[in-house]
SELORO-680864 format. One record per residue (C-alpha): residue number from 1; y, z, x. Coordinates in nm, 2 decimals, padded with zeros to 4 digits. Example, Ala and Ser with C-alpha at 12.3 -4.5 7.8 and 13.67 -1.06 7.14 Angstrom:
# residues 2
1 / -00.45 / 00.78 / 01.23
2 / -00.11 / 00.71 / 01.37
//
This chain:
# residues 122
1 / 05.60 / 00.71 / -00.71
2 / 05.72 / 00.54 / -00.41
3 / 05.75 / 00.81 / -00.09
4 / 06.03 / 00.54 / 00.01
5 / 06.24 / 00.65 / -00.26
6 / 06.18 / 01.02 / -00.23
7 / 06.52 / 01.21 / -00.15
8 / 06.56 / 01.55 / 00.00
9 / 06.47 / 01.84 / 00.00
10 / 06.13 / 01.76 / -00.03
11 / 05.78 / 01.85 / 00.01
12 / 05.50 / 01.58 / 00.08
13 / 05.18 / 01.69 / 00.12
14 / 04.86 / 01.52 / 00.27
15 / 04.50 / 01.66 / 00.16
16 / 04.20 / 01.56 / 00.01
17 / 03.94 / 01.72 / -00.13
18 / 03.66 / 01.70 / 00.13
19 / 03.93 / 01.92 / 00.31
20 / 03.81 / 02.31 / 00.34
21 / 04.18 / 02.39 / 00.44
22 / 04.31 / 02.17 / 00.23
23 / 04.13 / 02.30 / -00.07
24 / 04.27 / 02.67 / 00.01
25 / 04.63 / 02.57 / 00.11
26 / 04.67 / 02.31 / -00.24
27 / 04.68 / 02.55 / -00.47
28 / 05.01 / 02.75 / -00.27
29 / 05.12 / 02.39 / -00.26
30 / 05.11 / 02.39 / -00.65
31 / 05.31 / 02.75 / -00.65
32 / 05.55 / 02.59 / -00.44
33 / 05.62 / 02.30 / -00.69
34 / 05.59 / 02.56 / -01.01
35 / 05.87 / 02.74 / -00.84
36 / 06.08 / 02.47 / -00.68
37 / 06.25 / 02.44 / -01.05
38 / 06.49 / 02.16 / -00.92
39 / 06.56 / 02.33 / -00.60
40 / 06.30 / 02.08 / -00.41
41 / 06.06 / 01.80 / -00.46
42 / 05.75 / 01.89 / -00.36
43 / 05.43 / 01.55 / -00.42
44 / 05.07 / 01.55 / -00.31
45 / 04.91 / 01.28 / -00.11
46 / 04.54 / 01.24 / -00.18
47 / 04.43 / 01.14 / 00.16
48 / 04.12 / 00.93 / 00.27
49 / 03.94 / 01.04 / -00.05
50 / 03.81 / 00.83 / -00.32
51 / 04.02 / 00.89 / -00.63
52 / 03.70 / 01.03 / -00.83
53 / 03.65 / 01.31 / -00.58
54 / 04.07 / 01.36 / -00.54
55 / 04.13 / 01.38 / -00.94
56 / 03.83 / 01.60 / -00.97
57 / 03.90 / 01.84 / -00.73
58 / 04.28 / 01.80 / -00.83
59 / 04.21 / 01.90 / -01.21
60 / 03.94 / 02.21 / -01.10
61 / 04.24 / 02.37 / -00.90
62 / 04.53 / 02.30 / -01.18
63 / 04.71 / 02.05 / -00.98
64 / 05.02 / 01.91 / -01.20
65 / 05.24 / 01.78 / -00.91
66 / 05.27 / 01.44 / -00.88
67 / 05.00 / 01.32 / -00.65
68 / 04.99 / 01.04 / -00.50
69 / 04.65 / 00.82 / -00.40
70 / 04.61 / 00.69 / -00.04
71 / 04.26 / 00.58 / 00.03
72 / 04.30 / 00.43 / 00.39
73 / 04.52 / 00.68 / 00.49
74 / 04.82 / 00.47 / 00.55
75 / 05.08 / 00.76 / 00.58
76 / 04.86 / 00.99 / 00.80
77 / 04.81 / 00.71 / 01.02
78 / 05.23 / 00.60 / 01.05
79 / 05.26 / 01.02 / 01.16
80 / 05.00 / 00.97 / 01.44
81 / 04.82 / 01.20 / 01.29
82 / 04.41 / 01.20 / 01.21
83 / 04.35 / 01.56 / 01.11
84 / 04.41 / 01.72 / 00.73
85 / 04.63 / 01.94 / 00.59
86 / 04.96 / 01.72 / 00.72
87 / 05.30 / 01.86 / 00.53
88 / 05.64 / 01.68 / 00.62
89 / 05.97 / 01.86 / 00.52
90 / 06.25 / 01.63 / 00.43
91 / 06.64 / 01.75 / 00.38
92 / 06.88 / 01.63 / 00.21
93 / 07.00 / 01.48 / 00.46
94 / 06.70 / 01.30 / 00.52
95 / 06.59 / 01.46 / 00.81
96 / 06.21 / 01.50 / 00.83
97 / 05.98 / 01.75 / 01.04
98 / 05.58 / 01.73 / 01.02
99 / 05.35 / 02.02 / 01.02
100 / 04.98 / 01.95 / 01.12
101 / 04.84 / 02.24 / 01.01
102 / 04.71 / 02.44 / 00.69
103 / 04.99 / 02.68 / 00.55
104 / 04.95 / 02.99 / 00.36
105 / 05.23 / 03.13 / 00.08
106 / 05.43 / 03.33 / 00.36
107 / 05.42 / 03.04 / 00.63
108 / 05.49 / 02.76 / 00.35
109 / 05.80 / 02.99 / 00.21
110 / 05.92 / 03.02 / 00.57
111 / 05.91 / 02.60 / 00.69
112 / 06.09 / 02.53 / 00.34
113 / 06.37 / 02.72 / 00.39
114 / 06.36 / 02.63 / 00.79
115 / 06.33 / 02.24 / 00.70
116 / 06.49 / 02.19 / 00.41
117 / 06.75 / 02.50 / 00.37
118 / 06.60 / 02.59 / 00.07
119 / 06.47 / 02.91 / 00.00
120 / 06.16 / 02.92 / -00.29
121 / 05.90 / 03.18 / -00.29
122 / 05.52 / 03.01 / -00.37
//
């Protein structure tokens, strides 16, 4: 999967196994992916992590959404961010919004609705 080929509406969540807030947020993202049912694409990006640790944590957390691996934090750095988690919301027209803080289910639903125009309950 290439992020360049991703069309909105979509949610891209950058996380790492060593990031406490990411560990709490990732199951909420998976729940969003489970409930999106073709309305929205949800993709994770394991960022600044080791492949083994990221895969182990994702497996333990029940992550089934497509997840990319970005060992060198290239995407995070290109967004001018240094802290995780970061979530990018992409609407159907390609407009993006970067949210730099962890999200709970209610906050995620609100941000999805606000920035993609899609109503989904995580």
